[in-house]
NUTITOR-794861 format. One record per residue (C-alpha): residue number from 1; z, x, y; residue in three letters. Coordinates in nm, 3 decimals. Last residue first. Example, Ala and Ser with C-alpha at 12.3 -4.5 7.8 and 13.67 -1.06 7.14 Angstrom:
(2 (0.714 1.367 -0.106) 'SER') (1 (0.780 1.230 -0.450) 'ALA') 
***
This chain:
(485 (4.868 3.759 17.704) 'UNK') (484 (4.721 3.730 18.054) 'UNK') (483 (4.535 4.016 18.215) 'UNK') (482 (4.478 4.017 18.586) 'UNK') (481 (4.233 3.919 18.858) 'UNK') (480 (3.942 3.824 18.627) 'UNK') (479 (3.592 3.964 18.613) 'UNK') (478 (3.558 3.925 18.235) 'UNK') (477 (3.316 3.634 18.256) 'UNK') (476 (3.110 3.840 18.494) 'UNK') (475 (3.028 4.085 18.215) 'UNK') (474 (2.681 3.979 18.101) 'UNK') (473 (2.526 4.060 18.435) 'UNK') (472 (2.753 4.265 18.656) 'UNK') (471 (2.613 4.135 18.985) 'UNK') (470 (2.710 4.440 19.186) 'UNK') (469 (2.706 4.690 18.895) 'UNK') (468 (2.650 5.024 19.072) 'UNK') (467 (2.962 4.936 19.270) 'UNK') (466 (3.030 5.021 19.634) 'UNK') (465 (2.900 4.684 19.751) 'UNK') (464 (3.174 4.502 19.564) 'UNK') (463 (3.396 4.686 19.322) 'UNK') (462 (3.273 4.607 18.975) 'UNK') (461 (3.523 4.494 18.720) 'UNK') (460 (3.865 4.375 18.834) 'UNK') (459 (4.188 4.490 18.673) 'UNK') (458 (4.103 4.845 18.772) 'UNK') (457 (4.187 5.134 18.536) 'UNK') (456 (4.497 5.268 18.358) 'UNK') (455 (4.515 5.476 18.041) 'UNK') (454 (4.694 5.529 17.710) 'UNK') (453 (4.509 5.702 17.427) 'UNK') (452 (4.570 5.737 17.053) 'UNK') (451 (4.370 5.925 16.789) 'UNK') (450 (4.395 5.964 16.413) 'UNK') (449 (4.234 6.179 16.148) 'UNK') (448 (4.219 6.244 15.775) 'UNK') (447 (4.109 6.498 15.521) 'UNK') (446 (4.111 6.607 15.156) 'UNK') (445 (4.294 6.314 14.998) 'UNK') (444 (4.185 6.238 14.642) 'UNK') (443 (4.262 5.867 14.664) 'UNK') (442 (4.541 5.630 14.767) 'UNK') (441 (4.389 5.369 15.002) 'UNK') (440 (4.532 5.267 15.341) 'UNK') (439 (4.554 5.572 15.568) 'UNK') (438 (4.288 5.799 15.419) 'UNK') (437 (4.056 5.497 15.389) 'UNK') (436 (4.042 5.452 15.765) 'UNK') (435 (3.872 5.786 15.826) 'UNK') (434 (3.730 5.756 16.179) 'UNK') (433 (4.074 5.663 16.308) 'UNK') (432 (4.190 5.448 16.594) 'UNK') (431 (4.429 5.361 16.872) 'UNK') (430 (4.340 5.258 17.226) 'UNK') (429 (4.593 5.127 17.477) 'UNK') (428 (4.503 4.995 17.823) 'UNK') (427 (4.415 4.639 17.707) 'UNK') (426 (4.395 4.628 17.405) 'UNK') (425 (4.154 4.872 17.237) 'UNK') (424 (4.103 4.896 16.858) 'UNK') (423 (3.926 5.165 16.652) 'UNK') (422 (3.828 5.157 16.284) 'UNK') (421 (3.671 5.418 16.058) 'UNK') (420 (3.444 5.433 15.753) 'UNK') (419 (3.367 5.748 15.553) 'UNK') (418 (3.086 5.922 15.365) 'UNK') (417 (3.135 6.288 15.278) 'UNK') (416 (2.870 6.550 15.199) 'UNK') (415 (2.599 6.561 15.468) 'UNK') (414 (2.828 6.793 15.668) 'UNK') (413 (3.029 6.483 15.765) 'UNK') (412 (2.883 6.136 15.711) 'UNK') (411 (3.010 5.855 15.929) 'UNK') (410 (3.042 5.476 15.956) 'UNK') (409 (3.218 5.405 16.284) 'UNK') (408 (3.384 5.060 16.311) 'UNK') (407 (3.446 4.965 16.673) 'UNK') (406 (3.678 4.726 16.854) 'UNK') (405 (3.735 4.635 17.217) 'UNK') (404 (3.950 4.385 17.402) 'UNK') (403 (4.038 4.356 17.770) 'UNK') (402 (3.708 4.391 17.956) 'UNK') (401 (3.489 4.313 17.657) 'UNK') (400 (3.369 4.530 17.372) 'UNK') (399 (3.243 4.488 17.017) 'UNK') (398 (3.127 4.789 16.817) 'UNK') (397 (2.881 4.908 16.555) 'UNK') (396 (2.878 5.289 16.521) 'UNK') (395 (2.635 5.464 16.285) 'UNK') (394 (2.730 5.826 16.233) 'UNK') (393 (2.583 6.168 16.156) 'UNK') (392 (2.806 6.475 16.172) 'UNK') (391 (2.779 6.851 16.162) 'UNK') (390 (3.062 7.094 16.091) 'UNK') (389 (3.235 7.362 16.297) 'UNK') (388 (3.275 7.738 16.273) 'UNK') (387 (3.524 7.880 16.525) 'UNK') (386 (3.352 8.177 16.689) 'UNK') (385 (3.294 8.550 16.664) 'UNK') (384 (2.925 8.588 16.573) 'UNK') (383 (2.802 8.424 16.892) 'UNK') (382 (2.618 8.115 17.016) 'UNK') (381 (2.707 7.895 16.715) 'UNK') (380 (2.552 7.553 16.779) 'UNK') (379 (2.690 7.261 16.579) 'UNK') (378 (2.483 6.942 16.558) 'UNK') (377 (2.631 6.600 16.627) 'UNK') (376 (2.413 6.293 16.571) 'UNK') (375 (2.533 5.950 16.681) 'UNK') (374 (2.382 5.605 16.628) 'UNK') (373 (2.488 5.294 16.816) 'UNK') (372 (2.498 4.919 16.765) 'UNK') (371 (2.651 4.716 17.043) 'UNK') (370 (2.808 4.371 17.080) 'UNK') (369 (2.933 4.218 17.405) 'UNK') (368 (2.640 4.311 17.629) 'UNK') (367 (2.473 3.969 17.609) 'UNK') (366 (2.448 3.945 17.232) 'UNK') (365 (2.322 4.292 17.139) 'UNK') (364 (2.311 4.618 17.334) 'UNK') (363 (2.143 4.911 17.159) 'UNK') (362 (2.290 5.261 17.180) 'UNK') (361 (2.136 5.600 17.099) 'UNK') (360 (2.361 5.908 17.106) 'UNK') (359 (2.290 6.279 17.071) 'UNK') (358 (2.560 6.547 17.087) 'UNK') (357 (2.464 6.916 17.069) 'UNK') (356 (2.750 7.147 16.986) 'UNK') (355 (2.939 7.457 17.094) 'UNK') (354 (3.220 7.582 16.871) 'UNK') (353 (3.396 7.793 17.137) 'UNK') (352 (3.310 8.160 17.144) 'UNK') (351 (3.570 8.431 17.084) 'UNK') (350 (3.581 8.751 17.287) 'UNK') (349 (3.780 9.049 17.162) 'UNK') (348 (4.041 9.299 17.279) 'UNK') (347 (4.252 9.588 17.141) 'UNK') (346 (3.981 9.770 16.944) 'UNK') (345 (3.905 9.976 16.630) 'UNK') (344 (4.213 9.952 16.403) 'UNK') (343 (4.095 10.006 16.042) 'UNK') (342 (4.211 10.370 16.024) 'UNK') (341 (4.572 10.295 16.119) 'UNK') (340 (4.731 10.279 15.773) 'UNK') (339 (4.505 10.552 15.632) 'UNK') (338 (4.304 10.583 15.309) 'UNK') (337 (4.026 10.342 15.410) 'UNK') (336 (4.059 10.057 15.156) 'UNK') (335 (4.418 10.091 15.029) 'UNK') (334 (4.561 10.226 15.355) 'UNK') (333 (4.381 9.965 15.570) 'UNK') (332 (4.514 9.687 15.345) 'UNK') (331 (4.865 9.832 15.380) 'UNK') (330 (4.834 9.836 15.759) 'UNK') (329 (4.708 9.476 15.760) 'UNK') (328 (4.999 9.361 15.542) 'UNK') (327 (5.250 9.534 15.770) 'UNK') (326 (5.094 9.364 16.073) 'UNK') (325 (5.120 9.024 15.903) 'UNK') (324 (5.490 9.071 15.828) 'UNK') (323 (5.621 8.847 16.108) 'UNK') (322 (5.432 8.553 15.953) 'UNK') (321 (5.673 8.541 15.660) 'UNK') (320 (5.672 8.595 15.281) 'UNK') (319 (5.474 8.916 15.226) 'UNK') (318 (5.676 9.144 14.997) 'UNK') (317 (5.442 9.065 14.704) 'UNK') (316 (5.163 9.256 14.878) 'UNK') (315 (5.163 9.558 14.646) 'UNK') (314 (5.118 9.323 14.349) 'UNK') (313 (4.772 9.232 14.477) 'UNK') (312 (4.637 9.583 14.419) 'UNK') (311 (4.323 9.638 14.629) 'UNK') (310 (4.062 9.877 14.491) 'UNK') (309 (3.787 10.020 14.709) 'UNK') (308 (3.420 10.108 14.663) 'UNK') (307 (3.317 10.411 14.870) 'UNK') (306 (3.201 10.444 15.230) 'UNK') (305 (3.461 10.190 15.337) 'UNK') (304 (3.374 9.921 15.591) 'UNK') (303 (3.701 9.765 15.704) 'UNK') (302 (3.698 9.695 16.078) 'UNK') (301 (4.006 9.582 16.268) 'UNK') (300 (4.063 9.418 16.607) 'UNK') (299 (4.415 9.384 16.747) 'UNK') (298 (4.542 9.180 17.041) 'UNK') (297 (4.880 9.165 17.216) 'UNK') (296 (4.692 9.115 17.545) 'UNK') (295 (4.314 9.128 17.600) 'UNK') (294 (4.180 8.799 17.464) 'UNK') (293 (3.847 8.685 17.611) 'UNK') (292 (3.765 8.317 17.585) 'UNK') (291 (3.419 8.168 17.541) 'UNK') (290 (3.170 7.917 17.674) 'UNK') (289 (2.934 7.628 17.606) 'UNK') (288 (3.179 7.360 17.497) 'UNK') (287 (2.940 7.065 17.492) 'UNK') (286 (2.564 7.023 17.529) 'UNK') (285 (2.488 6.656 17.588) 'UNK') (284 (2.239 6.385 17.508) 'UNK') (283 (2.217 6.017 17.591) 'UNK') (282 (1.987 5.721 17.531) 'UNK') (281 (2.104 5.370 17.619) 'UNK') (280 (1.912 5.053 17.548) 'UNK') (279 (1.957 4.696 17.676) 'UNK') (278 (2.184 4.778 17.966) 'UNK') (277 (2.494 4.657 18.150) 'UNK') (276 (2.470 4.515 18.499) 'UNK') (275 (2.200 4.477 18.763) 'UNK') (274 (1.893 4.426 18.538) 'UNK') (273 (2.005 4.508 18.184) 'UNK') (272 (1.691 4.695 18.097) 'UNK') (271 (1.679 5.067 18.024) 'UNK') (270 (1.949 5.332 18.025) 'UNK') (269 (1.928 5.710 18.043) 'UNK') (268 (2.240 5.926 18.012) 'UNK') (267 (2.251 6.302 18.068) 'UNK') (266 (2.483 6.584 17.972) 'UNK') (265 (2.615 6.932 18.043) 'UNK') (264 (2.956 7.074 17.944) 'UNK') (263 (3.072 7.414 18.070) 'UNK') (262 (3.314 7.680 17.952) 'UNK') (261 (3.529 7.951 18.103) 'UNK') (260 (3.771 8.215 17.983) 'UNK') (259 (4.125 8.339 17.957) 'UNK') (258 (4.346 8.556 17.741) 'UNK') (257 (4.698 8.625 17.615) 'UNK') (256 (4.869 8.329 17.778) 'UNK') (255 (5.248 8.319 17.722) 'UNK') (254 (5.466 8.201 17.434) 'UNK') (253 (5.833 8.242 17.522) 'UNK') (252 (6.090 8.420 17.308) 'UNK') (251 (5.856 8.679 17.159) 'UNK') (250 (6.068 8.948 16.989) 'UNK') (249 (5.997 8.834 16.631) 'UNK') (248 (5.624 8.870 16.673) 'UNK') (247 (5.403 8.647 16.457) 'UNK') (246 (5.335 8.360 16.695) 'UNK') (245 (5.209 8.550 16.997) 'UNK') (244 (5.038 8.811 16.778) 'UNK') (243 (4.668 8.797 16.856) 'UNK') (242 (4.411 8.843 16.584) 'UNK') (241 (4.108 9.038 16.470) 'UNK') (240 (3.884 9.074 16.169) 'UNK') (239 (3.576 9.265 16.061) 'UNK') (238 (3.482 9.307 15.694) 'UNK') (237 (3.188 9.503 15.555) 'UNK') (236 (3.257 9.535 15.180) 'UNK') (235 (2.981 9.706 14.982) 'UNK') (234 (3.177 9.733 14.655) 'UNK') (233 (3.512 9.561 14.612) 'UNK') (232 (3.752 9.593 14.318) 'UNK') (231 (4.042 9.347 14.300) 'UNK') (230 (4.375 9.386 14.117) 'UNK') (229 (4.615 9.113 14.010) 'UNK') (228 (4.736 9.281 13.687) 'UNK') (227 (4.391 9.324 13.527) 'UNK') (226 (4.091 9.372 13.756) 'UNK') (225 (3.866 9.109 13.910) 'UNK') (224 (3.538 9.239 14.045) 'UNK') (223 (3.380 9.181 14.386) 'UNK') (222 (3.028 9.252 14.502) 'UNK') (221 (2.910 9.229 14.861) 'UNK') (220 (2.694 9.007 15.081) 'UNK') (219 (2.702 9.106 15.445) 'UNK') (218 (2.869 8.990 15.767) 'UNK') (217 (3.217 8.912 15.640) 'UNK') (216 (3.375 8.795 15.962) 'UNK') (215 (3.741 8.704 16.006) 'UNK') (214 (3.880 8.561 16.329) 'UNK') (213 (4.207 8.501 16.513) 'UNK') (212 (4.323 8.341 16.835) 'UNK') (211 (4.638 8.243 17.023) 'UNK') (210 (4.739 8.145 17.376) 'UNK') (209 (4.410 8.119 17.565) 'UNK') (208 (4.382 7.980 17.916) 'UNK') (207 (4.051 7.806 17.987) 'UNK') (206 (3.881 7.710 18.315) 'UNK') (205 (3.634 7.428 18.279) 'UNK') (204 (3.310 7.315 18.448) 'UNK') (203 (3.208 6.958 18.365) 'UNK') (202 (2.852 6.848 18.441) 'UNK') (201 (2.689 6.507 18.459) 'UNK') (200 (2.345 6.350 18.489) 'UNK') (199 (2.264 5.981 18.508) 'UNK') (198 (1.938 5.785 18.490) 'UNK') (197 (1.914 5.410 18.540) 'UNK') (196 (1.689 5.123 18.431) 'UNK') (195 (1.316 5.043 18.423) 'UNK') (194 (1.182 5.176 18.754) 'UNK') (193 (1.472 5.417 18.792) 'UNK') (192 (1.815 5.385 18.954) 'UNK') (191 (2.016 5.705 19.002) 'UNK') (190 (2.364 5.785 18.873) 'UNK') (189 (2.551 6.102 18.966) 'UNK') (188 (2.806 6.313 18.786) 'UNK') (187 (3.070 6.571 18.873) 'UNK') (186 (3.355 6.684 18.654) 'UNK') (185 (3.613 6.952 18.724) 'UNK') (184 (3.788 7.093 18.418) 'UNK') (183 (4.131 7.218 18.316) 'UNK') (182 (4.181 7.367 17.972) 'UNK') (181 (4.464 7.493 17.755) 'UNK') (180 (4.403 7.712 17.452) 'UNK') (179 (4.446 7.766 17.078) 'UNK') (178 (4.183 7.952 16.877) 'UNK') (177 (4.100 8.002 16.508) 'UNK') (176 (3.796 8.145 16.332) 'UNK') (175 (3.665 8.202 15.981) 'UNK') (174 (3.320 8.333 15.889) 'UNK') (173 (3.137 8.390 15.560) 'UNK') (172 (2.872 8.617 15.408) 'UNK') (171 (2.813 8.559 15.034) 'UNK') (170 (3.040 8.707 14.766) 'UNK') (169 (2.868 8.838 14.453) 'UNK') (168 (3.028 8.858 14.108) 'UNK') (167 (3.139 9.152 13.895) 'UNK') (166 (3.282 9.105 13.541) 'UNK') (165 (3.563 9.358 13.491) 'UNK') (164 (3.817 9.081 13.421) 'UNK') (163 (3.669 8.747 13.317) 'UNK') (162 (3.606 8.478 13.580) 'UNK') (161 (3.807 8.165 13.499) 'UNK') (160 (4.056 8.218 13.781) 'UNK') (159 (3.779 8.254 14.038) 'UNK') (158 (3.583 7.951 13.918) 'UNK') (157 (3.898 7.730 13.919) 'UNK') (156 (4.046 7.829 14.256) 'UNK') (155 (3.733 7.865 14.467) 'UNK') (154 (3.614 8.222 14.526) 'UNK') (153 (3.315 8.160 14.299) 'UNK') (152 (3.222 7.878 14.534) 'UNK') (151 (3.116 8.124 14.804) 'UNK') (150 (3.282 8.082 15.142) 'UNK') (149 (3.012 7.992 15.393) 'UNK') (148 (3.238 7.810 15.636) 'UNK') (147 (3.559 7.839 15.833) 'UNK') (146 (3.736 7.649 16.107) 'UNK') (145 (4.051 7.624 16.314) 'UNK') (144 (4.072 7.470 16.660) 'UNK') (143 (4.381 7.400 16.870) 'UNK') (142 (4.322 7.221 17.199) 'UNK') (141 (4.485 7.156 17.536) 'UNK') (140 (4.449 6.912 17.821) 'UNK') (139 (4.325 6.845 18.172) 'UNK') (138 (4.016 6.664 18.300) 'UNK') (137 (3.939 6.600 18.668) 'UNK') (136 (3.669 6.371 18.803) 'UNK') (135 (3.412 6.306 19.074) 'UNK') (134 (3.145 6.040 19.033) 'UNK') (133 (2.850 5.964 19.262) 'UNK') (132 (2.643 5.644 19.269) 'UNK') (131 (2.826 5.399 19.494) 'UNK') (130 (2.916 5.636 19.776) 'UNK') (129 (3.215 5.762 19.580) 'UNK') (128 (3.331 5.681 19.227) 'UNK') (127 (3.667 5.801 19.100) 'UNK') (126 (3.754 5.998 18.790) 'UNK') (125 (4.081 6.076 18.618) 'UNK') (124 (4.282 6.301 18.389) 'UNK') (123 (4.656 6.330 18.321) 'UNK') (122 (4.678 6.511 17.986) 'UNK') (121 (4.431 6.512 17.700) 'UNK') (120 (4.575 6.639 17.374) 'UNK') (119 (4.372 6.790 17.096) 'UNK') (118 (4.398 6.911 16.738) 'UNK') (117 (4.068 7.000 16.572) 'UNK') (116 (4.067 7.141 16.221) 'UNK') (115 (3.773 7.252 16.011) 'UNK') (114 (3.735 7.376 15.653) 'UNK') (113 (3.428 7.479 15.456) 'UNK') (112 (3.352 7.589 15.101) 'UNK') (111 (3.014 7.649 14.942) 'UNK') (110 (2.942 7.389 14.678) 'UNK') (109 (2.959 7.438 14.301) 'UNK') (108 (3.165 7.125 14.232) 'UNK') (107 (3.513 7.255 14.146) 'UNK') (106 (3.743 7.110 14.409) 'UNK') (105 (4.110 7.209 14.396) 'UNK') (104 (4.436 7.029 14.326) 'UNK') (103 (4.759 6.962 14.515) 'UNK') (102 (4.979 6.731 14.310) 'UNK') (101 (5.209 6.464 14.448) 'UNK') (100 (5.565 6.370 14.353) 'UNK') (99 (5.732 6.074 14.526) 'UNK') (98 (5.804 5.915 14.185) 'UNK') (97 (5.744 6.164 13.907) 'UNK') (96 (5.396 6.267 13.800) 'UNK') (95 (5.232 6.169 13.473) 'UNK') (94 (5.061 6.468 13.303) 'UNK') (93 (4.693 6.404 13.235) 'UNK') (92 (4.542 6.623 13.509) 'UNK') (91 (4.747 6.932 13.437) 'UNK') (90 (5.094 7.021 13.569) 'UNK') (89 (5.016 7.382 13.659) 'UNK') (88 (4.655 7.325 13.773) 'UNK') (87 (4.774 7.043 14.002) 'UNK') (86 (5.024 7.252 14.197) 'UNK') (85 (5.336 7.057 14.290) 'UNK') (84 (5.455 6.891 14.612) 'UNK') (83 (5.772 6.679 14.616) 'UNK') (82 (5.814 6.433 14.903) 'UNK') (81 (6.166 6.295 14.931) 'UNK') (80 (6.146 6.250 15.309) 'UNK') (79 (5.826 6.049 15.262) 'UNK') (78 (5.579 6.119 15.541) 'UNK') (77 (5.317 6.232 15.290) 'UNK') (76 (5.274 5.886 15.136) 'UNK') (75 (5.164 5.752 15.477) 'UNK') (74 (4.856 5.982 15.462) 'UNK') (73 (4.721 5.841 15.136) 'UNK') (72 (4.754 6.000 14.794) 'UNK') (71 (4.599 5.991 14.447) 'UNK') (70 (4.563 6.367 14.411) 'UNK') (69 (4.600 6.588 14.715) 'UNK') (68 (4.287 6.785 14.796) 'UNK') (67 (4.157 7.142 14.809) 'UNK') (66 (3.842 7.337 14.901) 'UNK') (65 (3.614 7.074 15.057) 'UNK') (64 (3.784 7.052 15.395) 'UNK') (63 (3.840 6.797 15.671) 'UNK') (62 (4.086 6.769 15.957) 'UNK') (61 (4.119 6.580 16.287) 'UNK') (60 (4.413 6.508 16.514) 'UNK') (59 (4.399 6.329 16.846) 'UNK') (58 (4.628 6.274 17.143) 'UNK') (57 (4.554 6.105 17.472) 'UNK') (56 (4.782 6.069 17.773) 'UNK') (55 (4.776 5.906 18.115) 'UNK') (54 (4.402 5.864 18.154) 'UNK') (53 (4.314 5.729 18.499) 'UNK') (52 (3.993 5.543 18.580) 'UNK') (51 (3.813 5.467 18.906) 'UNK') (50 (3.539 5.247 19.058) 'UNK') (49 (3.488 5.085 18.720) 'UNK') (48 (3.186 4.916 18.560) 'UNK') (47 (3.115 5.193 18.309) 'UNK') (46 (2.766 5.332 18.259) 'UNK') (45 (2.854 5.646 18.460) 'UNK') (44 (3.142 5.737 18.226) 'UNK') (43 (2.918 5.915 17.974) 'UNK') (42 (2.782 6.171 18.222) 'UNK') (41 (3.002 6.456 18.094) 'UNK') (40 (2.910 6.350 17.735) 'UNK') (39 (3.157 6.345 17.445) 'UNK') (38 (3.465 6.459 17.638) 'UNK') (37 (3.326 6.272 17.940) 'UNK') (36 (3.401 5.944 17.760) 'UNK') (35 (3.774 5.996 17.815) 'UNK') (34 (3.718 5.955 18.191) 'UNK') (33 (3.656 5.584 18.148) 'UNK') (32 (3.652 5.440 17.795) 'UNK') (31 (3.537 5.095 17.910) 'UNK') (30 (3.176 5.139 17.793) 'UNK') (29 (3.317 5.250 17.457) 'UNK') (28 (3.144 5.561 17.318) 'UNK') (27 (3.429 5.816 17.337) 'UNK') (26 (3.721 5.604 17.211) 'UNK') (25 (3.592 5.487 16.873) 'UNK') (24 (3.392 5.806 16.825) 'UNK') (23 (3.699 6.028 16.811) 'UNK') (22 (3.485 6.342 16.838) 'UNK') (21 (3.622 6.516 16.529) 'UNK') (20 (3.620 6.192 16.343) 'UNK') (19 (3.599 6.311 15.988) 'UNK') (18 (3.927 6.471 15.955) 'UNK') (17 (4.109 6.793 15.952) 'UNK') (16 (4.461 6.742 16.083) 'UNK') (15 (4.590 6.682 15.733) 'UNK') (14 (4.460 7.019 15.626) 'UNK') (13 (4.694 7.205 15.858) 'UNK') (12 (5.002 7.013 15.752) 'UNK') (11 (4.885 7.059 15.395) 'UNK') (10 (4.882 7.435 15.430) 'UNK') (9 (5.232 7.437 15.575) 'UNK') (8 (5.355 7.212 15.295) 'UNK') (7 (5.189 7.437 15.039) 'UNK') (6 (5.344 7.752 15.179) 'UNK') (5 (5.689 7.593 15.194) 'UNK') (4 (5.664 7.480 14.830) 'UNK') (3 (5.543 7.820 14.710) 'UNK') (2 (5.820 8.011 14.883) 'UNK') (1 (5.812 8.178 15.225) 'UNK') 
***
């Protein structure tokens, strides 16, 4: 794998990291249907439908603070004549050729993070029974990749400017990756209160895992650069594991290598609104509480040498394809522990999903057509082997009616990056991004996202005596038999 191929692969990963890891434009809409349960398993109970069917949803999210593409937007990268170069090699003042873009690196003293979330939601639905009970099914698949805690002195510019034989400390860090399918059963109920309504929901999921990997550096250690691409490590305590579905040459068909379970829990409390809609909505949820266990084609390694070790980078020059990962690991074990098999300690591991707490406050304005919401997402890491995620704070103004909806999330990811998004719904199609600037404005591109969903739900709002919205205050004007363009 040459430099160009490596960079393109890396960029393809980075371009799925974005700022809208929860696709706020499609999760908070009161007409989002079953898709809202992916933010809160009780989120669909404020919706004036007796049923909802999602046909397909796809989303891609990426953000990182390690590298960026100079003066680029996402559409620029779909050019068939795209030419990628390394920024440090061409310098910052050198004019680039047409269709040429430079990959450069942050140098701001921060610890480094990266997170990717790729998701598809297959045929999924809910239907309401007995007026106040909701039963649903959610299917789909996800690929998650994340890392955090990487010390800035391992960033490109600080690392390459560190003199030989000058030791520096490396803080603890974690990296995780997992790809899996999921199928979940959802149940929720809605109960009137003295001032509004209370809802509670739960989604229990079965997971099938296809690929996973992790790296954990649990303790601070010292590293020293040596001449001729050598590294000297003192106090290294490194644990890592991986499956080999994608790196084995003899695998013709990718098959599940593990399985697991997860659960989502959530509540929604609304006030006001009489029979339809609400004045205030307060919701909270715990998402992705669970793990997968991988037991097939799995290796776990531990490198914790009693003495300082030297790793010679030139010895790894043969590595140019994924099929050679096992050979690289054996060589690393030989250089650090004195034996090619000494690092292998297990053939199975459990990896936790990146659990999170989602909080949402919503205020209805102008007769339930305009809303102003605030979202807080806080990552919870229940175990040491997991996929590290980021935190998010967002303000989400939106307009919604039966056939048209629009929202403009204003977000801050990891308290570092400020971004504005846009989502549009008409009538059964939703498309949006929580990082609009990455698509329209050339800048230092370090992340982007996009999401699209196609669904079907009733043409008429309500549903007579079976509906929790019999009078549907503020929405009766949308109670029409069919849509007219």
